VODREN-763397 format. One line per 8 residues: their letters; for each residue x negated, y, z of C-alpha. Coordinates in nm, 4 decimals. Layout:
# residues N
A> X Y Z ~ ... $
# end
This chain:
# residues 616
MSSSTTDR> -0.5114 -0.8604 5.9655 ~ -0.2892 -1.0167 5.7066 ~ -0.2122 -1.3546 5.8752 ~ 0.1194 -1.5510 5.8779 ~ 0.0590 -1.8011 6.2157 ~ 0.0626 -1.5919 6.5863 ~ -0.1813 -1.7539 6.7205 ~ -0.4458 -1.4412 6.8011 $
ATRYAEAV> -0.7315 -1.7016 6.8068 ~ -0.6519 -1.8567 6.4989 ~ -0.5586 -1.4687 6.3261 ~ -0.9094 -1.3887 6.4295 ~ -1.0919 -1.6861 6.2955 ~ -0.8862 -1.6135 5.9942 ~ -1.0189 -1.2282 5.9761 ~ -1.3614 -1.3724 5.9732 $
VAGEIVAG> -1.3674 -1.5512 5.7361 ~ -1.1737 -1.4106 5.4637 ~ -1.3770 -1.0965 5.5834 ~ -1.0813 -0.8822 5.7019 ~ -1.3954 -0.8651 6.0257 ~ -1.7295 -0.8433 6.0312 ~ -1.8955 -1.0843 6.1355 ~ -2.2042 -1.2516 6.1818 $
PHVRNACR> -2.3705 -1.6142 6.0166 ~ -2.3164 -1.7714 6.3982 ~ -1.9677 -1.6878 6.4532 ~ -1.8348 -1.7012 6.1193 ~ -1.9566 -2.0480 6.1636 ~ -1.8097 -2.0981 6.5068 ~ -1.4126 -1.9465 6.2653 ~ -1.4305 -2.1805 5.9916 $
RHIDDLKR> -1.5192 -2.4541 6.2383 ~ -1.2217 -2.3580 6.4109 ~ -1.0193 -2.3809 6.0568 ~ -1.1271 -2.6991 5.9558 ~ -1.0270 -2.8443 6.3323 ~ -0.6537 -2.7353 6.2961 ~ -0.6985 -3.0775 6.0196 ~ -0.8203 -3.2956 6.2748 $
EDIHFDEA> -0.5675 -3.5646 6.4232 ~ -0.7703 -3.6184 6.7198 ~ -0.7096 -3.2765 6.8613 ~ -0.4952 -2.9964 6.9254 ~ -0.4363 -2.6192 6.9552 ~ -0.1883 -2.5642 7.1965 ~ -0.0775 -2.2194 7.1103 ~ 0.1690 -2.1722 7.4518 $
AAAKALRF> -0.1414 -2.2886 7.5970 ~ -0.3848 -1.9509 7.4509 ~ -0.0933 -1.7650 7.5196 ~ -0.0456 -1.8354 7.8123 ~ -0.4151 -1.7434 7.9281 ~ -0.3966 -1.4136 7.7303 ~ -0.1414 -1.3112 7.9400 ~ -0.2802 -1.3857 8.2307 $
FEERLKLS> -0.5342 -1.0868 8.1387 ~ -0.3252 -0.8191 7.9666 ~ -0.0936 -0.8456 8.2379 ~ -0.2438 -0.9418 8.5735 ~ -0.6013 -0.7745 8.5471 ~ -0.7103 -0.4325 8.5477 ~ -1.0411 -0.2839 8.4318 ~ -1.2462 -0.0393 8.7019 $
EGQFENRP> -1.5134 0.1542 8.6405 ~ -1.5666 0.5142 8.3367 ~ -1.3478 0.5056 8.0787 ~ -1.1975 0.1849 8.2001 ~ -1.0810 0.2852 8.5036 ~ -0.7226 0.1586 8.6776 ~ -0.7374 0.0665 8.2641 ~ -0.4994 -0.2959 8.1543 $
FTSQPAQD> -0.7272 -0.5867 8.0607 ~ -0.6240 -0.5296 7.6789 ~ -0.8318 -0.8358 7.4621 ~ -0.9851 -0.7124 7.1441 ~ -0.9749 -0.9847 6.8615 ~ -1.3077 -1.0963 6.9726 ~ -1.2167 -1.1713 7.3270 ~ -0.9222 -1.3621 7.1706 $
FIIGSIFG> -1.1277 -1.6211 7.0151 ~ -1.3048 -1.6457 7.2908 ~ -1.0322 -1.7234 7.5404 ~ -0.7531 -1.8944 7.2834 ~ -1.0618 -2.0844 7.1451 ~ -1.1474 -2.2144 7.5597 ~ -0.7852 -2.2695 7.6805 ~ -0.6018 -2.3787 7.3360 $
WKRPDGTR> -0.8166 -2.6179 7.2254 ~ -0.6313 -2.9739 7.3866 ~ -0.7396 -3.3336 7.4051 ~ -0.4689 -3.6040 7.3367 ~ -0.4462 -3.6392 7.7565 ~ -0.2992 -3.2723 7.7737 ~ -0.6764 -3.1617 7.9466 ~ -0.9020 -2.9107 7.8097 $
RFRRAYIE> -1.0850 -2.9866 7.5689 ~ -1.4444 -2.7274 7.5836 ~ -1.5743 -2.8326 7.9125 ~ -1.9064 -2.6384 7.7979 ~ -1.9040 -2.2738 7.6408 ~ -2.2419 -2.0618 7.5763 ~ -2.1265 -1.7013 7.4078 ~ -2.3897 -1.4320 7.3682 $
QGKGNGKS> -2.3335 -1.1098 7.2717 ~ -2.5497 -0.7151 7.2859 ~ -2.4800 -0.5933 7.5718 ~ -2.1690 -0.3913 7.6491 ~ -1.9707 -0.5458 7.4864 ~ -1.7470 -0.6684 7.8320 ~ -1.9355 -1.0377 7.8705 ~ -1.9238 -0.9934 8.2747 $
PLAGGIGL> -1.5359 -0.9256 8.3008 ~ -1.4313 -1.1430 8.0871 ~ -1.5749 -1.3894 8.2658 ~ -1.4932 -1.3132 8.6182 ~ -1.1235 -1.2991 8.4083 ~ -1.1873 -1.6504 8.2884 ~ -1.2671 -1.7557 8.6693 ~ -0.9646 -1.5501 8.8107 $
YGLMADGE> -0.7828 -1.7796 8.5796 ~ -0.8888 -2.1199 8.6662 ~ -0.8618 -2.0263 9.0666 ~ -0.5303 -1.9882 9.0011 ~ -0.3627 -2.0261 8.7041 ~ -0.5283 -2.3452 8.5361 ~ -0.3469 -2.5901 8.7703 ~ -0.5921 -2.7348 8.9937 $
AGAEIYSA> -0.5423 -2.8055 9.3588 ~ -0.8470 -2.7252 9.5511 ~ -0.9988 -2.5606 9.2275 ~ -1.3867 -2.4717 9.3039 ~ -1.5186 -2.1216 9.1508 ~ -1.8195 -2.0309 9.1156 ~ -2.0185 -1.7462 8.9580 ~ -2.4119 -1.8818 8.8869 $
GATKEQAG> -2.6735 -1.6008 8.8233 ~ -3.1402 -1.6136 8.8425 ~ -3.0858 -1.4569 9.1954 ~ -2.8196 -1.4185 9.4619 ~ -2.8057 -1.0408 9.3233 ~ -2.7262 -1.1780 8.9894 ~ -2.4946 -1.4148 9.1059 ~ -2.2979 -1.1051 9.2528 $
ILFRDAVK> -2.2692 -0.9228 8.9362 ~ -2.0043 -1.0848 8.7551 ~ -1.8070 -1.2199 9.1208 ~ -1.7843 -0.8459 9.1913 ~ -1.6250 -0.7804 8.8699 ~ -1.3892 -1.0418 9.0121 ~ -1.3318 -0.8541 9.2862 ~ -1.3238 -0.5310 9.1191 $
MVDKSPDL> -1.0379 -0.6446 8.9152 ~ -0.8226 -0.8046 9.2371 ~ -0.8707 -0.4711 9.4282 ~ -0.6614 -0.3235 9.1143 ~ -0.4265 -0.4963 9.0814 ~ -0.1025 -0.4707 9.3273 ~ -0.0003 -0.8446 9.2282 ~ -0.4001 -1.0264 9.3002 $
DKRLKRSG> -0.4144 -0.8347 9.6079 ~ -0.1005 -0.9122 9.7532 ~ -0.2299 -1.2925 9.7081 ~ -0.5966 -1.3126 9.6900 ~ -0.7818 -1.3138 10.0250 ~ -1.1573 -1.1567 10.0497 ~ -1.3941 -1.1970 10.3023 ~ -1.6654 -1.0039 10.3854 $
GPGREFNI> -1.6075 -0.6103 10.4202 ~ -1.5823 -0.3756 10.0877 ~ -1.9060 -0.3842 9.8959 ~ -2.0250 -0.7265 10.0199 ~ -1.7654 -0.9377 9.9108 ~ -1.8672 -1.3272 9.8940 ~ -1.6127 -1.5278 9.8668 ~ -1.2094 -1.4992 9.6583 $
AYLAKSSF> -0.9477 -1.7601 9.8360 ~ -0.6377 -1.8378 9.6714 ~ -0.5127 -2.0444 10.0127 ~ -0.1604 -2.0848 9.8087 ~ -0.3876 -2.4026 9.6162 ~ -0.6893 -2.4218 9.8461 ~ -0.9520 -2.2907 9.6231 ~ -1.2307 -2.0429 9.6343 $
FRPVSRET> -1.4255 -1.8507 9.4041 ~ -1.7696 -1.7123 9.5560 ~ -2.1089 -1.6889 9.3628 ~ -2.4193 -1.9057 9.4042 ~ -2.7954 -1.9006 9.3140 ~ -3.1078 -2.1579 9.3151 ~ -3.0443 -2.1175 9.7099 ~ -2.7131 -2.3703 9.6171 $
KKTGSGPR> -2.9535 -2.6431 9.5961 ~ -3.0393 -2.6119 9.9944 ~ -2.7050 -2.7088 10.0742 ~ -2.5565 -3.0627 10.1836 ~ -2.3057 -3.1393 9.9616 ~ -2.3290 -2.9602 9.6903 ~ -1.9988 -2.7911 9.4864 ~ -1.7735 -2.9391 9.2641 $
PHFALVDE> -1.6837 -2.6952 9.0109 ~ -1.3783 -2.6420 8.8248 ~ -1.5185 -2.2994 8.6810 ~ -1.9290 -2.2703 8.6510 ~ -1.9745 -1.8840 8.5625 ~ -2.3478 -1.8248 8.4603 ~ -2.4259 -1.4926 8.4003 ~ -2.7243 -1.3740 8.1841 $
LHEHADGG> -2.8533 -1.6790 8.1450 ~ -3.1168 -1.5769 7.9819 ~ -3.3137 -1.4482 8.2979 ~ -3.2812 -1.7953 8.4154 ~ -3.6255 -2.0035 8.5134 ~ -3.4823 -2.3342 8.4563 ~ -3.2060 -2.4795 8.3919 ~ -3.1633 -2.5807 8.8051 $
IIEILERG> -2.8442 -2.4441 8.8627 ~ -2.6439 -2.5437 8.6115 ~ -2.7304 -2.9193 8.6664 ~ -2.6202 -2.8570 8.9894 ~ -2.2955 -2.7398 8.8754 ~ -2.2769 -3.0414 8.6394 ~ -2.2895 -3.2971 8.8723 ~ -1.9932 -3.2236 9.0316 $
FKFRRQPL> -1.7922 -3.1593 8.7829 ~ -1.7085 -3.5823 8.7975 ~ -1.4719 -3.5215 8.9976 ~ -1.2480 -3.2677 8.7962 ~ -1.0183 -3.3730 8.5855 ~ -1.1393 -3.0733 8.3299 ~ -1.4484 -2.8670 8.4010 ~ -1.5735 -2.5791 8.2032 $
LLMITNSG> -1.9328 -2.4554 8.1822 ~ -1.9041 -2.0961 8.0590 ~ -2.2788 -1.9517 7.9389 ~ -2.2921 -1.5505 7.8968 ~ -2.6667 -1.4408 7.7677 ~ -2.8128 -1.1529 7.6400 ~ -3.0311 -1.2989 7.4087 ~ -3.3944 -1.3893 7.5261 $
SDRNSVCW> -3.7726 -1.2906 7.4860 ~ -3.8739 -1.7198 7.6077 ~ -3.8336 -1.9986 7.3414 ~ -3.9115 -2.2789 7.5981 ~ -3.6368 -2.2063 7.8198 ~ -3.2334 -2.2862 7.9357 ~ -3.1185 -2.0154 7.7132 ~ -3.3415 -2.0499 7.4210 $
VEHERAIR> -3.2150 -2.4681 7.4625 ~ -2.8355 -2.3824 7.4766 ~ -2.8707 -2.1278 7.2022 ~ -3.0247 -2.3543 6.9166 ~ -2.7148 -2.5691 7.0355 ~ -2.4732 -2.3866 7.0004 ~ -2.6073 -2.2835 6.6612 ~ -2.5437 -2.6315 6.5339 $
VAAGNVDA> -2.2262 -2.6814 6.7202 ~ -2.1211 -2.3740 6.5246 ~ -2.2009 -2.4630 6.1639 ~ -2.1698 -2.8795 6.1833 ~ -2.5247 -2.9049 6.1111 ~ -2.8387 -3.0325 6.2933 ~ -3.0917 -2.8810 6.0941 ~ -2.9125 -2.5168 6.1153 $
KDEDAHYL> -3.1694 -2.2353 6.2843 ~ -3.1388 -1.8673 6.3074 ~ -3.2811 -1.8186 6.0269 ~ -3.0416 -2.0663 5.8227 ~ -2.7719 -2.1500 5.9428 ~ -2.5768 -2.3485 5.6315 ~ -2.2107 -2.4364 5.7896 ~ -2.1345 -2.8361 5.7062 $
GEILGADA> -1.8604 -2.8418 5.9467 ~ -1.9819 -3.2092 6.0845 ~ -1.9156 -3.3459 6.4491 ~ -2.2465 -3.3847 6.5825 ~ -2.1241 -3.6045 6.8693 ~ -1.8971 -3.5659 7.1652 ~ -2.1063 -3.3491 7.3859 ~ -2.1168 -3.0991 7.0600 $
DQTFSYVC> -1.7410 -3.1775 6.9581 ~ -1.6055 -3.0430 7.3873 ~ -1.8917 -2.6898 7.3280 ~ -1.7346 -2.4070 7.2899 ~ -1.9852 -2.1338 7.0702 ~ -1.9414 -1.7281 6.9271 ~ -2.3680 -1.6780 6.8739 ~ -2.3565 -1.3368 6.7922 $
ALDVGDEP> -2.6383 -1.2281 6.5253 ~ -2.7407 -1.0513 6.2433 ~ -2.7578 -1.1803 5.9024 ~ -3.1156 -1.2418 5.7595 ~ -3.2129 -0.9128 5.5743 ~ -2.9885 -0.7186 5.8027 ~ -3.1761 -0.3471 5.9325 ~ -2.9769 -0.2932 6.2360 $
LNDPTCWI> -3.2585 0.0864 6.2004 ~ -3.1260 0.1450 5.8738 ~ -2.7910 -0.0140 5.8986 ~ -2.5313 0.1139 6.1291 ~ -2.2707 -0.1604 5.9187 ~ -2.4358 -0.4079 6.0724 ~ -2.3959 -0.3065 6.4341 ~ -2.0514 -0.5420 6.5071 $
KANPLLGV> -2.1748 -0.8410 6.3854 ~ -2.4105 -0.8350 6.7462 ~ -2.2010 -0.5978 6.9441 ~ -1.8172 -0.7035 6.9081 ~ -1.6125 -0.4620 7.0782 ~ -1.8358 -0.1897 6.9143 ~ -1.6270 0.0836 6.9005 ~ -1.3890 -0.0015 7.2533 $
TITEEWLA> -1.6457 -0.0017 7.5437 ~ -1.9954 0.1219 7.3596 ~ -1.9741 0.3874 7.0749 ~ -2.1506 0.3368 6.7419 ~ -2.3220 0.7645 6.8979 ~ -2.4981 0.5579 7.2281 ~ -2.5904 0.2995 7.0031 ~ -2.7553 0.5438 6.7594 $
NQVDQAKA> -2.9494 0.7274 7.0640 ~ -3.0527 0.3280 7.1992 ~ -3.1856 0.3514 6.7707 ~ -3.3274 0.6766 6.7843 ~ -3.5452 0.5706 7.1108 ~ -3.6797 0.2501 6.9154 ~ -3.7783 0.4645 6.6461 ~ -3.9630 0.6893 6.8413 $
MPSKLNGI> -4.1001 0.4780 7.0741 ~ -4.2443 0.1130 6.9614 ~ -4.2957 -0.0522 7.2992 ~ -3.9106 -0.0021 7.3534 ~ -3.8228 -0.1630 6.9756 ~ -3.8134 -0.5231 7.1147 ~ -3.5806 -0.4553 7.3955 ~ -3.3730 -0.2847 7.2369 $
LRLHFCQW> -3.3108 -0.5466 6.8874 ~ -3.2591 -0.8052 7.1850 ~ -3.0476 -0.6955 7.4288 ~ -2.8069 -0.4389 7.1806 ~ -2.8474 -0.6888 6.8751 ~ -2.9120 -1.0083 6.9034 ~ -3.3003 -1.0797 6.7989 ~ -3.5046 -1.3037 7.0078 $
TEAETAWM> -3.8417 -1.1366 7.0594 ~ -4.1156 -1.2547 7.1096 ~ -4.1213 -1.0800 7.4338 ~ -3.9461 -0.9186 7.6323 ~ -4.0361 -0.5684 7.6112 ~ -4.3060 -0.6304 7.3034 ~ -4.5019 -0.3614 7.1913 ~ -4.4862 -0.4347 6.8460 $
TRAVLEPA> -4.1776 -0.6450 6.5860 ~ -4.2513 -0.8070 6.2347 ~ -3.9920 -0.5194 6.1546 ~ -4.2740 -0.2408 6.2579 ~ -4.5341 -0.4137 6.1452 ~ -4.4834 -0.6003 5.8342 ~ -4.5040 -0.1929 5.6246 ~ -4.8581 -0.1840 5.7653 $
LHDFDEKK> -4.9920 -0.5316 5.6405 ~ -5.1565 -0.6014 5.2763 ~ -5.3370 -0.8436 5.1646 ~ -5.7020 -0.6675 4.9903 ~ -6.0868 -0.6788 5.1318 ~ -6.2992 -0.5280 5.3447 ~ -6.6161 -0.5325 5.0976 ~ -6.4503 -0.2647 4.8794 $
HHGEIVWL> -6.6048 -0.0647 5.2176 ~ -6.9239 -0.1514 5.2364 ~ -7.1683 0.1133 5.2145 ~ -6.8725 0.3542 5.3617 ~ -6.8686 0.4583 5.7750 ~ -6.6753 0.1988 6.0013 ~ -6.5887 0.2391 6.3479 ~ -6.5632 -0.0766 6.5366 $
GCDLSQNR> -6.3635 -0.1676 6.8777 ~ -6.4501 -0.5574 7.0702 ~ -6.2778 -0.6856 7.3167 ~ -6.5161 -0.9813 7.4666 ~ -6.4116 -1.2225 7.6437 ~ -6.5246 -1.3580 7.9356 ~ -6.5128 -1.7374 7.9022 ~ -6.2426 -1.9717 7.6691 $
DITALGAV> -6.0466 -1.6455 7.5504 ~ -6.0657 -1.4623 7.2016 ~ -6.3329 -1.1942 7.1164 ~ -6.2422 -1.0585 6.8641 ~ -6.3934 -0.7070 6.6990 ~ -6.1583 -0.4383 6.4802 ~ -6.3187 -0.2582 6.2421 ~ -6.1644 0.0509 6.0981 $
VRTGEIEV> -6.2424 0.3113 5.7964 ~ -6.1092 0.6107 5.6922 ~ -5.9366 0.5773 5.3280 ~ -5.8720 0.9893 5.2938 ~ -5.5747 1.2028 5.4095 ~ -5.1737 1.2905 5.3824 ~ -4.9420 1.5349 5.5125 ~ -4.7245 1.3970 5.7776 $
TAERDGVV> -4.4333 1.5848 6.0282 ~ -4.5820 1.5674 6.3435 ~ -4.5290 1.7549 6.7102 ~ -4.7583 1.8895 6.8427 ~ -4.6995 2.1156 7.1509 ~ -4.3676 2.1463 7.0997 ~ -4.3416 2.1981 6.8158 ~ -4.2195 1.9855 6.4719 $
QTVRKPTF> -4.4896 2.1044 6.2057 ~ -4.6296 1.8959 5.8621 ~ -5.0101 1.8069 5.9730 ~ -5.3125 1.6928 5.7861 ~ -5.3862 1.3196 5.8777 ~ -5.6492 1.0479 5.8461 ~ -5.5924 0.7441 5.6534 ~ -5.7238 0.4120 5.7716 $
DAWIEAWT> -5.8089 0.0614 5.5441 ~ -5.8911 -0.1796 5.9052 ~ -5.8921 -0.6037 6.0137 ~ -6.0264 -0.8358 6.3160 ~ -6.2487 -1.0553 6.3165 ~ -6.1997 -1.2706 6.5652 ~ -6.3832 -1.6183 6.7752 ~ -6.2933 -1.9218 7.0131 $
PGDTMAAR> -6.4807 -2.2214 7.1308 ~ -6.4178 -2.5028 6.9197 ~ -6.4874 -2.7540 7.1603 ~ -6.1850 -2.6316 7.3332 ~ -5.9775 -2.5587 7.0476 ~ -5.7533 -2.8304 7.0527 ~ -5.6486 -2.8449 7.4321 ~ -5.5967 -2.5084 7.4012 $
ALQDKQHY> -5.3253 -2.5063 7.1559 ~ -5.1331 -2.6866 7.3353 ~ -5.1750 -2.4927 7.6623 ~ -5.0327 -2.1316 7.4494 ~ -4.8377 -2.2886 7.1600 ~ -5.1158 -2.1885 6.9414 ~ -5.1923 -2.2453 6.5681 ~ -5.6373 -2.1818 6.7005 $
DIWARDGH> -5.6793 -2.5537 6.4614 ~ -5.4562 -2.4081 6.1278 ~ -5.6283 -2.0317 6.2221 ~ -5.9891 -2.0992 6.1755 ~ -5.8721 -2.4002 5.9116 ~ -5.8263 -2.1419 5.7534 ~ -6.0473 -1.8478 5.8354 ~ -5.8943 -1.6736 6.0160 $
IHAPKGQS> -6.0523 -1.7238 6.2758 ~ -6.4633 -1.8917 6.3414 ~ -6.4557 -2.2137 6.5807 ~ -6.8223 -2.2495 6.6648 ~ -6.8981 -2.5338 6.8754 ~ -6.9378 -2.4772 7.2976 ~ -6.7639 -2.4566 7.5716 ~ -6.7506 -2.0854 7.5749 $
IRFDHVAQ> -6.7869 -1.7986 7.3588 ~ -7.0817 -1.7925 7.2101 ~ -7.2169 -1.4000 7.2216 ~ -7.5097 -1.4742 6.9755 ~ -7.2799 -1.5451 6.6343 ~ -7.0640 -1.2112 6.7743 ~ -7.4094 -1.0290 6.7777 ~ -7.4790 -1.1124 6.4480 $
AVAEYAHD> -7.1309 -1.0716 6.3072 ~ -7.2394 -0.6640 6.4127 ~ -7.5790 -0.6751 6.2763 ~ -7.4305 -0.7834 5.9152 ~ -7.1873 -0.4683 5.9727 ~ -7.4762 -0.2306 6.0859 ~ -7.6646 -0.3797 5.6911 ~ -7.3024 -0.3649 5.5200 $
FEVKCRAY> -7.2237 -0.0611 5.6553 ~ -7.2911 0.2579 5.7751 ~ -7.2236 0.1901 6.1971 ~ -7.3409 0.3000 6.5481 ~ -7.2931 0.0600 6.8129 ~ -7.1477 0.2404 7.1332 ~ -7.0209 0.0397 7.3967 ~ -6.9785 -0.0043 7.8017 $
DRYAFRRG> -6.9251 -0.3276 7.9216 ~ -7.0518 -0.4238 8.2168 ~ -6.9691 -0.7769 8.2426 ~ -6.9427 -0.9778 7.9020 ~ -7.1417 -0.6896 7.6885 ~ -7.4864 -0.6678 7.9764 ~ -7.4300 -1.0500 8.1007 ~ -7.4278 -1.2048 7.7566 $
FEPECEKL> -7.3724 -0.9510 7.4220 ~ -7.6157 -0.7034 7.4697 ~ -7.9276 -0.9961 7.5031 ~ -7.8354 -1.1158 7.2359 ~ -7.8426 -0.8099 7.0475 ~ -8.2004 -0.7808 7.1437 ~ -8.2996 -1.0493 7.0125 ~ -8.1695 -0.9391 6.6893 $
GLSIEFIE> -8.3573 -0.5516 6.7424 ~ -8.0148 -0.4286 6.7292 ~ -7.9884 -0.0812 6.8365 ~ -7.6962 -0.0149 7.0749 ~ -7.5579 0.3455 7.2292 ~ -7.2913 0.3044 7.4282 ~ -6.9593 0.4746 7.4803 ~ -6.6980 0.3856 7.7460 $
HPQGGTKK> -6.3832 0.2120 7.6250 ~ -6.1981 0.1148 7.9726 ~ -5.9056 -0.0840 7.9186 ~ -5.5872 -0.0276 8.1583 ~ -5.4548 0.3475 8.1954 ~ -5.5710 0.4462 8.5236 ~ -5.9722 0.4980 8.4088 ~ -6.0945 0.7148 8.0766 $
GKPTDSMI> -6.4565 0.6902 7.9527 ~ -6.7155 1.0487 7.9278 ~ -6.6134 1.2200 7.5801 ~ -7.0021 1.2356 7.4254 ~ -7.1112 1.5325 7.2676 ~ -7.0016 1.4831 6.9709 ~ -6.6724 1.3720 7.1044 ~ -6.5971 1.7034 7.3119 $
AAAKQRGE> -6.7262 1.9247 6.9172 ~ -6.4937 1.6935 6.7002 ~ -6.2266 1.7846 7.0356 ~ -6.3109 2.1017 7.0338 ~ -6.3152 2.1750 6.6831 ~ -5.9081 2.0820 6.6163 ~ -5.8541 2.2806 6.9609 ~ -5.7951 2.0268 7.2243 $
EPEGLWMP> -5.9518 1.9330 7.5574 ~ -6.2014 1.6539 7.5013 ~ -6.1277 1.3474 7.6450 ~ -6.3102 0.9905 7.6694 ~ -6.2235 0.7284 7.4978 ~ -5.8823 0.4997 7.6867 ~ -5.6338 0.2721 7.6040 ~ -5.3643 0.4595 7.5913 $
ASVRELED> -5.4436 0.7204 7.3580 ~ -5.6169 0.4612 7.1750 ~ -5.2370 0.3320 7.1733 ~ -5.0901 0.6473 7.0679 ~ -5.3390 0.6821 6.7941 ~ -5.2309 0.3141 6.6554 ~ -4.8468 0.3661 6.7069 ~ -4.8411 0.7073 6.5005 $
AILEGRIR> -5.0136 0.5363 6.2808 ~ -4.8265 0.2404 6.1433 ~ -4.5077 0.4600 6.2009 ~ -4.6521 0.7451 5.9650 ~ -4.7420 0.5338 5.6874 ~ -5.1531 0.6336 5.7811 ~ -5.3295 0.2429 5.8596 ~ -5.3114 -0.0689 5.6175 $
IKRNPVLI> -5.3981 -0.3704 5.8507 ~ -5.5212 -0.6803 5.7020 ~ -5.3302 -0.9614 5.6745 ~ -5.4261 -1.2063 5.9997 ~ -5.1531 -1.3919 6.2069 ~ -5.3863 -1.4434 6.4371 ~ -5.3442 -1.0590 6.5112 ~ -4.9968 -1.0867 6.3977 $
SAMMSAVT> -4.9572 -1.3211 6.7125 ~ -5.1573 -1.0642 6.9263 ~ -4.9578 -0.7615 6.8015 ~ -4.6449 -0.8936 6.8929 ~ -4.7081 -1.0800 7.1954 ~ -4.8445 -0.7578 7.2900 ~ -4.6411 -0.5569 7.6348 ~ -4.6951 -0.1963 7.7451 $
DEDRWGNR> -4.7429 -0.1248 8.1353 ~ -4.6366 0.2444 8.1902 ~ -4.7060 0.5480 8.4189 ~ -4.5275 0.8305 8.5493 ~ -4.6198 1.0505 8.3316 ~ -4.5978 0.7767 8.0046 ~ -4.9049 0.7115 7.9186 ~ -4.8920 0.3327 7.7779 $
WLAKERAV> -5.1504 0.0896 7.7979 ~ -5.1465 -0.2905 7.6448 ~ -5.1035 -0.5429 7.9586 ~ -5.2659 -0.8663 7.9079 ~ -5.1396 -1.0010 8.1907 ~ -4.8127 -0.9922 8.1174 ~ -4.8874 -1.0536 7.7133 ~ -4.6798 -1.4040 7.6123 $
NKIDCAVA> -4.9833 -1.4777 7.4341 ~ -5.3639 -1.3896 7.4165 ~ -5.3498 -0.9747 7.3001 ~ -5.7792 -0.9582 7.2152 ~ -5.7227 -0.8886 6.8568 ~ -5.4403 -0.5795 6.9106 ~ -5.6534 -0.4690 7.1890 ~ -5.9643 -0.4609 6.9505 $
LAMAVGAA> -5.7408 -0.3256 6.7007 ~ -5.6291 0.0135 6.9190 ~ -5.9952 0.0605 7.0346 ~ -6.1328 0.0509 6.7062 ~ -5.8899 0.3434 6.5762 ~ -5.8864 0.4928 6.9057 ~ -6.2476 0.5398 6.8858 ~ -6.1819 0.6951 6.4696 $
SAYEAGPG> -5.9238 0.9212 6.5387 ~ -6.1739 1.0423 6.8812 ~ -6.4344 1.1594 6.6266 ~ -6.1935 1.2912 6.3000 ~ -6.2989 1.5730 6.2838 ~ -6.7010 1.4949 6.3305 ~ -6.7740 1.4298 5.9142 ~ -7.0239 1.1821 5.8673 $
LDIMAMVA> -6.9702 0.9964 6.2611 ~ -6.9722 0.6847 6.2886 ~ -6.8763 0.4441 6.6381 ~ -6.8431 0.0729 6.8296 ~ -6.6149 0.0620 7.1398 ~ -6.6787 -0.1805 7.3302 ~ -6.5589 -0.3260 7.6529 ~ -6.4305 -0.6724 7.8275 $
# end
């Protein structure tokens, strides 16, 4: 890095701004802010204070576990910037500028040891008598992770081991005391609410903020800051999935602080360099993220933006293996994008992401398929939710490389066009739009969802739609639903004179439907054991069709929301199914689409066959 300064924090900032170090948009903004702030007269950067903190890390602290066992804490350039900024920036009265720090990085980049080291510095070297240092987690166990990193560093350092007293047996420590200054370091969680006078933190270290249900523990700790001259709230985290969480609030705030732009957001973090009030000026921000347009599944050069310690604490080989898993198993993709590439996802363990789904989305008119065979899957709601009808038409075959019986081979597989229709009760739509944070009203206005009047689903409208399909396509309706179907839908079909032949398609992952004669014949022709319709097979068929580029799905925001909100459950044999109870939003459309694709695939060797699979 070419720089005239000896200050390591500033050298990092200059190298990032110059493009010598690759970093994401929010880190680039944080570095621009640092350089601009050097010109200010109301604050100053104390190079000696920054250097003192870095020396503490590198001369006093040793790491533990794995490849770093008993090695000195060698601060990397990104850590130089974080440590140097937190302890180097000063107010005119000589106290530290930053009272809050938010750090968001990919997993495995040394956040916990860094935070543990900052805690030990606050305990011993920050000049605070009677310092109270807290490691705060969403649970007692979570709070202990960061604290144990600090304990291990004490154990490895003869100097610290001699000066600090640990309470509790090996592996069960609950307190580190610095008796010379009447100071302590201990873990806390939400149970702190039940204590008497409450903590008076000098440093509050909040670990894995994305796992916190709310900001309760932060509020408790910050209330105690009034007793301290220069307290510090340090928040470290991976990216999360809940945009109603305290972590998302802090994430958005940190982005705006770094950009000096009140309107900054993930997709548009334009740097303005404005001071957004006293609280923002006292907040340090280091938010790792990819740039818009980066493709971490295909371009390893962007990985370092989310992983500033790539090649040090984690290897490219290991991260490449995670990427390979994401490509092979879409249900793992969001977790990998969130944990390793700092992407906020729709759901913590989402089944699909926009990046996976987008290539399959198209705009087409399903009327062009009139007269063709159509397979239908219908997810009938019980009351106020969404009823969805998925439709699939075979459009041909292509050759794909697939694994069968442990052997990779080229096989011919069918191609599909698919679309959905959806219904929701019109009288409750506005209230549920607020409750579910979904745009039901806009979707209805734009024709993406039907909203007939009433407090519950109108099965007569759904039956009429099926009758129209029977008129426009070659469709036979075969369904099994002991609840909604027989209670509400079947009578409406009988009124219209529709002939319904049942075929069972259970939801969940434990029960299979009974195979029909046609399904048995199709399986026999493929050389496979016949099985009835069930959700793990249907989910697998839809995943394969999307990943292999064999399906065009008509673009519909109701379906897109369902696909990106869906999460999966999995049994010990790796069978996965869509879990409604754990989904962030309604996923009925995704369920219906999977059922339709599963039905079409089960009959792929049976020419001229058609089916409608239905369950609630």
